[in-house]
C-alpha positions, -999 to +999 in steps of 0.1 A: -176+286+302-150+285+281-146+287+243-118+284+213-107+307+191-081+304+160-058+339+160-031+338+134-005+362+152+021+381+131+057+385+146+082+414+135+103+380+127+077+361+108+044+344+107+035+323+135+015+290+133-023+292+143-030+280+177-066+277+195-071+302+224-091+297+255-109+326+266-125+318+303-154+340+311-152+346+351-124+326+359-096+348+359-071+326+376-078+299+350-061+323+321-029+302+309-019+321+282-006+355+280-019+379+252-002+414+241-013+446+260-036+467+243-017+496+238-002+520+212+035+516+208+055+537+181+088+534+196+117+523+181+137+508+210+132+496+244+152+498+277+171+472+266+179+473+232+188+515+232+222+517+236+231+486+216+204+500+187+217+537+185+255+525+187+250+497+161+229+526+135+260+549+141+290+525+132+272+508+105+283+543+088+316+539+072+321+575+084+322+566+124+338+532+120+367+548+106+372+570+136+363+542+157+393+523+145+414+554+142+409+563+179+417+524+187+450+527+171+463+552+195+469+525+219+494+513+196+529+528+207+542+526+171+511+544+158+504+571+181+508+603+170+498+624+199+475+625+231+447+605+236+423+628+243+429+644+207+409+615+196+384+602+221+374+635+231+359+645+198+347+609+189+330+605+224+316+637+220+297+629+187+284+597+200+270+617+236+250+642+211+235+615+191+227+592+219+213+623+241+190+631+212+181+597+201+168+597+240+151+627+242+131+613+207+126+581+227+111+600+258+092+621+236+077+591+218+071+572+252+050+602+267+030+605+236+021+570+235+010+570+272-011+600+268-031+583+241-034+549+257-046+568+291-066+588+267-083+553+250-085+538+286-103+570+297-130+570+275-136+530+278-141+533+318-160+566+315-193+552+316-187+529+347-187+489+345-172+474+309-183+441+306-167+421+273-146+397+260-114+410+236-101+385+213-076+404+197-054+432+214-024+449+206+001+443+179-029+412+168-052+441+158-054+440+123-045+476+118-014+469+135-010+435+117-009+457+083+018+478+095+055+474+098+075+481+128+090+516+135+120+515+119+152+546+121+154+562+084+186+573+069+179+604+047+195+601+013+217+634+022+233+612+051+239+585+023+254+608-001+280+624+027+285+590+036+296+583+001+319+613-002+338+604+030+345+574+015+362+591-016+381+612+010+394+579+025+404+570-009+422+600-012+438+593+022+452+562+012+465+574-025+480+605-006+498+581+023+513+554-003+522+585-024+544+596+007+559+563+010+567+557-021+583+590-024+605+572+003+614+545-022+597+524+007+624+523+029+625+500+061+599+496+079+573+510+051+539+495+061+543+511+095+552+542+080+517+539+056+500+536+088+515+566+106+507+587+074+471+573+074+468+587+111+487+616+101+466+628+075+431+615+094+420+650+091+412+647+053+377+630+065+370+654+098+354+644+127+330+672+134+311+667+101+289+644+117+282+664+148+276+694+127+252+678+107+236+663+140+230+693+158+225+711+124+194+688+122+185+695+158+185+733+151+160+728+119+136+707+137+135+735+161+127+759+135+100+741+123+082+735+156+087+772+162+072+781+131+041+801+136+027+799+102+020+763+109+011+759+144+010+727+162+036+710+138+057+684+154+090+668+144+090+629+157+122+619+137+150+648+140+172+626+115+155+632+080+147+670+075+168+673+044+145+647+029+119+672+029+135+694+002+139+667-022+108+653-025+096+639-060+065+625-053+036+630-030+013+603-018-016+613-001-046+599+016-083+617+004-108+617+034-093+635+066-062+645+046-075+662+015-110+664+030-121+679+067-136+645+077-164+667+081-195+651+067-225+673+055-259+658+038-262+675+008-287+650-009-318+627-006-330+611-040-363+589-040-358+584-075-387+608-091-378+637-067-343+645-054-341+672-022-311+696-019-297+720+002-321+746-007-352+722-007-346+704+029-376+730+043-399+706+022-391+673+041-397+693+071-430+698+062-436+662+050-425+651+081-447+674+102-477+667+082-475+630+085-472+633+123-496+660+124-522+638+106-515+610+131-523+630+161-554+645+147-565+621+121-600+636+116-628+616+102-631+625+065-663+643+057-657+635+018-634+619-004-599+636-006-591+652-041-562+639-062-535+666-052-542+655-017-535+618-029-504+625-045-490+649-011-500+621+011-482+596-011-449+617-016-453+626+021-454+586+033-424+584+009-402+608+029-414+597+059-403+561+052-372+574+041-362+597+069-374+570+098-350+543+076-320+566+079-331+577+120-329+537+128-306+522+107-273+531+123-251+525+151-253+563+166-257+567+201-271+598+216-249+611+248-258+633+274-236+656+294-237+681+319-234+718+302-232+737+335-271+744+338-287+708+338-269+679+351-264+645+331-293+624+349-317+651+344-310+658+305-307+621+298-342+619+315-354+645+298-341+638+264-325+679+266-312+692+234-286+715+242-268+684+264-271+660+237-236+649+215-240+621+191-213+592+191-204+568+163-175+550+148-182+568+113-186+608+109-213+599+079-235+580+103-237+610+129-244+636+094-269+610+083-286+615+122-279+650+126-300+657+096-328+636+101-326+657+136-332+689+116-361+675+094-382+668+126-371+630+132-346+630+165-326+603+176-332+609+216-323+576+233-305+541+225-292+512+243-283+477+232-319+466+229-339+497+223-343+530+207-360+562+210-373+586+184-389+615+191-416+635+167-419+667+154-447+667+176-423+659+211-442+623+209-417+594+218-417+568+197-402+534+210-386+508+187-368+473+201-338+464+184-342+425+175-307+418+157-280+442+143-259+435+117-229+458+117-207+475+089-176+457+075-152+466+049-163+428+033-199+431+032-201+473+026-236+471+042-252+475+076-286+462+085-310+462+116-347+443+126-365+466+147-399+463+160-426+495+163-438+491+200-466+509+191-477+490+160-462+457+165-449+460+130-411+446+124-390+458+095-355+451+085-339+482+075-303+478+055-280+506+043-246+501+020-227+509-011-246+508-042-222+480-057-233+455-029-271+470-031-277+469-066-283+432-063-303+430-030-332+459-036-362+451-061-358+460-100-355+498-108-342+518-137-326+547-122-304+536-092-271+531-113-276+564-130-284+588-100-256+569-082-233+577-109-244+613-108-244+619-072-207+604-070-196+627-102-206+659-079-183+646-051-207+631-026-207+595-008-238+578-015-256+552+005-288+530-009-316+526+019-338+503+018-361+477+040-382+449+042-410+441+060-414+408+085-442+391+097-440+377+132-434+341+117-411+353+091-388+368+119-393+336+143-381+315+117-351+335+107-341+341+146-342+300+151-318+298+121-295+328+129-291+315+167-286+278+152-260+291+128-241+311+156-240+280+176-223+262+148-185+249+156-173+248+119-180+272+093-197+296+116-192+333+097-203+312+064-236+295+081-242+332+096-238+352+064-259+326+044-288+332+068-285+369+070-283+369+030-319+348+028-332+383+043-313+404+018-336+396-013-361+418-032-361+446-009-378+483-012-354+505-025-365+538-004-337+565-010-302+576-018-281+597+003-257+619-006-232+632+022-200+657+011-175+656+027-156+692+025-122+699+013-097+712+036-088+751+034-061+763+011-062+725-002-061+739-037-033+769-039-012+736-019-017+712-041-008+741-071+022+750-052+035+712-049+029+709-088+050+740-097+079+726-073+079+697-097+061+675-073+039+645-089+009+638-065-006+604-062-042+601-043-047+567-029-080+563-012-106+535-002-134+554-019-150+544-048-139+555-083-166+583-091-161+601-060-125+600-060-124+612-093-148+640-085-124+650-054-093+649-076-111+677-097-126+695-071-092+698-057-076+706-086-053+675-083-063+669-116-057+705-137-089+717-161-066+714-192-059+680-182-074+646-201-082+618-170-077+583-184-100+560-163-083+524-163-108+499-173-114+471-146-093+441-161-093+405-142-070+389-164-036+392-182-051+397-214-078+426-206-045+443-185-021+440-219-049+456-239-059+480-213-026+489-210-017+495-250-047+518-250-033+536-222+002+540-236-014+557-266-028+587-242-001+615-234-002+640-207-034+630-187-039+614-153-050+580-144-074+567-125-071+530-116-092+507-089-075+486-065-086+453-083-069+464-116-039+478-099-031+444-085-036+424-119-012+448-138+013+447-110+007+409-111+017+407-147+032+445-159+047+457-133+077+473-149+055+488-179+026+498-156+051+519-133+068+534-161+034+548-178+022+558-144+055+580-133+049+598-166+013+610-158+010+645-143-011+629-115-025+595-103-055+587-085-060+549-068-093+539-060-111+512-036-073+507-023-064+491+005-037+498+034-010+470+020-015+484-014-008+518-005+026+506+008+031+481-019+029+516-046+052+535-020+080+510-023+076+505-060+082+541-066+113+542-045+123+510-065+116+521-101+122+559-100+153+561-074+131+590-063+124+605-027+091+595-017+064+617+009+032+601+022+005+618+039-022+606+058-047+609+090-060+574+098-047+537+110-052+528+076-024+553+065+004+535+087+018+519+067+022+539+038+041+565+060+064+544+075+072+530+037+076+562+023+114+584+026+091+608+048+064+598+065+039+629+071+006+624+096-025+648+098-040+652+132-079+647+123-109+629+132-097+592+129-075+593+159-036+601+163-025+569+152-009+581+118+003+611+134+022+590+161+040+568+134+047+594+115+079+619+110+065+648+111+032+660+123+010+685+112-029+695+117-039+706+082-028+697+047-018+735+038+006+733+063+027+706+041+034+735+014+056+756+041+070+726+055+086+717+019+089+747-001+107+769+032+116+744+059+127+713+037+145+733+009+165+757+037+174+723+056+188+708+027+208+738+010+220+746+051+233+712+054+249+707+018+268+741+026+274+733+062+291+697+050+311+710+022+327+739+046+336+712+072+352+692+043+368+724+030+379+732+065+396+698+071+412+695+037+427+727+042+448+716+068+456+685+055+471+701+026+492+725+047+505+691+061+510+672+028+531+701+021+551+705+054+560+667+052+571+668+014+593+699+023+609+684+055+617+651+034+581+629+039+586+630+075+554+615+093+557+647+116+527+663+123+525+701+117+502+713+146+501+697+179+483+692+206+455+720+217+461+736+182+449+709+163+414+707+185+412+746+188+412+746+149+378+726+146+361+739+179+367+771+193+385+786+167+360+782+138+333+762+153+309+791+157+313+805+122+308+776+104+280+763+124+263+798+118+255+785+083+225+766+099+209+802+098+220+809+061+191+814+032+191+829+001+154+838-002+130+847+022+103+826+032+075+847+015+096+843-020+101+809-016+065+800-011+055+823-038+080+810-067+076+767-057+099+768-092+129+772-068+119+738-049+124+723-083+162+730-090+166+711-055+155+677-069+182+675-094+208+673-061+227+705-071+237+719-037+257+686-030+271+670-057+302+655-072+307+689-090+307+710-063+324+685-041+354+688-065+352+724-066+354+726-026+383+701-029+400+725-056+395+755-033+411+736+001+438+727-020+444+758-032+445+778+002+464+749+019+490+754-004+493+790-005+491+792+031+521+769+037+541+776+010+536+815+020+547+810+054+577+785+044+587+814+019+586+843+045+594+831+078+627+840+089+648+821+113+629+799+136+605+769+128+581+783+154+577+812+132+560+790+104+538+775+131+527+810+143+524+826+104+505+794+090+478+788+117+470+826+118+467+827+085+446+793+082+423+807+110+418+840+093+414+824+059+386+804+073+366+833+088+369+848+056+358+820+039+326+817+061+320+854+050+319+848+017+294+814+017+270+830+038+240+848+015+219+865+042+233+876+072+220+874+105+232+892+135+245+857+153+268+852+126+283+882+134+285+875+170+303+841+157+329+857+135+344+885+163+337+857+190+363+828+173+386+856+164+383+872+201+390+834+214+419+829+193+437+860+201+431+858+238+444+822+238+474+831+223+491+840+258+486+804+267+500+788+235+537+798+240+546+762+241+537+763+199+538+799+192+564+826+202+543+855+217+567+878+216+571+875+176+532+880+168+534+911+182+557+923+155+550+943+123+568+916+107+541+889+115+514+915+107+522+920+073+532+885+066+501+871+075+480+898+058+501+890+024+492+852+028+459+857+039+447+878+011+463+860-015+444+827-003+411+845-001+410+876-023+410+856-059+381+837-048+360+868-034+367+886-073+351+850-087+320+854-064+317+889-079+323+876-113+297+847-113+272+867-098+280+896-126+277+873-155+259+842-144+235+850-111+219+821-096+182+813-102+169+831-068+189+865-074+167+882-092+140+877-066+161+887-040+175+923-056 
């Protein structure tokens, strides 16, 4: 047998033309086309693209490309200034660290994907033989086609550092030109320019990239090891600084702000409603119905009015409960509990061994509720269903047809035959927006649905229709014929089903609550106080989304809420935007349809108004709309966005955001695996941003500026040296001195800045206003960069001129005095920069000083060993070091005394 299907496949390079698909049943040897494997894949590279991809991502930075050209220039004899290893070893080390880090992340990603794929396969094969036809797999799945390919995200901090290196390169070119100009462009001046460019190449520190990359690894390790946020996983270690500068947080609702654990809260029959405190009445109604049916004594005299009323109410409750117990896709599964084996438990419908399985937690909650009131789903297969009454009687139903829930139809239906009576009944449940036109006229449905939604309940409308044998046979014939149609099959099938969906009897409304996750309210309050605006993007209906926003305190009690009226054209959108413009400091609630119209005609105006709101709620939002909103926020505001979600429909939003956070929930791990960071609870987001994000950004800012300072100091000394000696392009320090300066002599103390912190983590959580200061980018700005440049020029000049003034006879003494003063200055400057001492910082300072003193014995080629043991050397180095550092210590004291930073009061 073969059938032709049409599939429109998406590829990363674009859209492919539809082509027919032939599915051979029972003839695998005739399969002539290969289709994507049904696996999850979140890797950025494969075996062949890994090395080229990593190298491309590294050398697209101006920073790394510059050092590659610099190292290559040393193969030209006229340009060589030193040994080749002084250029190629640092560059090779930087690339090796990056490649190893990317390889580790790719291996971890591959392992996680393999684990999830294995779990999926195990679930499919756990029940024995699997029979079925899968038409769309892997990247052709609708959920995958709604998402983009995994990409390498580049942090704003890295872009800012890259910009600073371009400024430093400009300074390098200017200094080189000035040096040649002071020589009056004599001789082969163009070659001299190149030599000076190489001589002052230390202005751009090659160690900056490797220090920052290793710092990111340390921050990621700290996040994973934080016991206050257990289970947190860093899947992208390249952007931890992004966490410290988030301006907009876009979050899903179900499973992210809420637990995705549904609790049945309300049964509404129109004239009466049953809540949690009155479920025992429902139970008594069910019990009385089946007790009467089993006893059914002959009536001795006519029933009283009270008996009639009770019987009528009992039958109404019974019909509603039976409909809920039958209209679903839940399957009871029996597992061994150690006492009873699986086969025996399934045979005797053992309660303790039964678990319910369904694609939706709402359905499980409904079936669990019917069990609690006495009508238990105990068995189900493809063609039948069994219910157990309070008295233990088994009711058998034959499943004649089932119409699954879809996002387009927003409803599901089932046709069953009661084996004891032969009655055929069509049950249906769905959203009120579609069921209102299907059920018989009533005057309470719309009002009560609104009331229940305002309480934060997810509302379903349940209805039924009794069918005669003739009616069903007629329907079945038309339904089968429609399903066999070659053209417009889906439309014809839908038309046949809709012929049944008329004048159905409204049975009840069900209200299920998705409870908030733990500490959602204080977390959202913390984020709001930190200056982060929170947008909630959900697929739920407007009333439910609004109620959850209020319940979670996303919208504070003092804030007004503007509910954006449903608009369908440009004129309506214009009028509604004008009405919204007159509101001030109010939260916005808008539906996905209205949002689409506004973005089509008034994108700029809408985004401008929405960005001024303290909170925004978008309901009935499609996955592609979520990603579009993230993209618009980035383009219109230029601020950093963070997207949080737990389901497959959140993946596109998570991948589009500057920083994606996945919550491991009941909807699987798809969002978690595709995210940059994975958490187990929403409340962990507060600490992830306020503590780890803030520390990562501040530490990297301090580290980057100090590494630049270290390089500018030695470059200033080189400039002074060349100026004094007739602008000669001769290096001041050669060989091991130049490599040792940025490695074993200063590397450990400088890198120990990744352990520094201005306030304790408890204080950072208690005062989220500290986070707000980072949104302006002050820790790394042109102002702070200029301050460090001036400090570098001052200290470099003092050390070099001091050494030139105080040396007595030999040039080698200049090297000894200036280099020792330079090392001591750097160690003292690290101590000046540190705000909270860690024992490893002290070890790093002492270790570096010890390494320098010990290495002096082996540096006789560059330093006079006998001279450094003299008192003359000691006092000259001491004086130069004090002059270069003491004023800065005084300035730091005065600043703390008269203009303290915002956090100083909290640390005292």
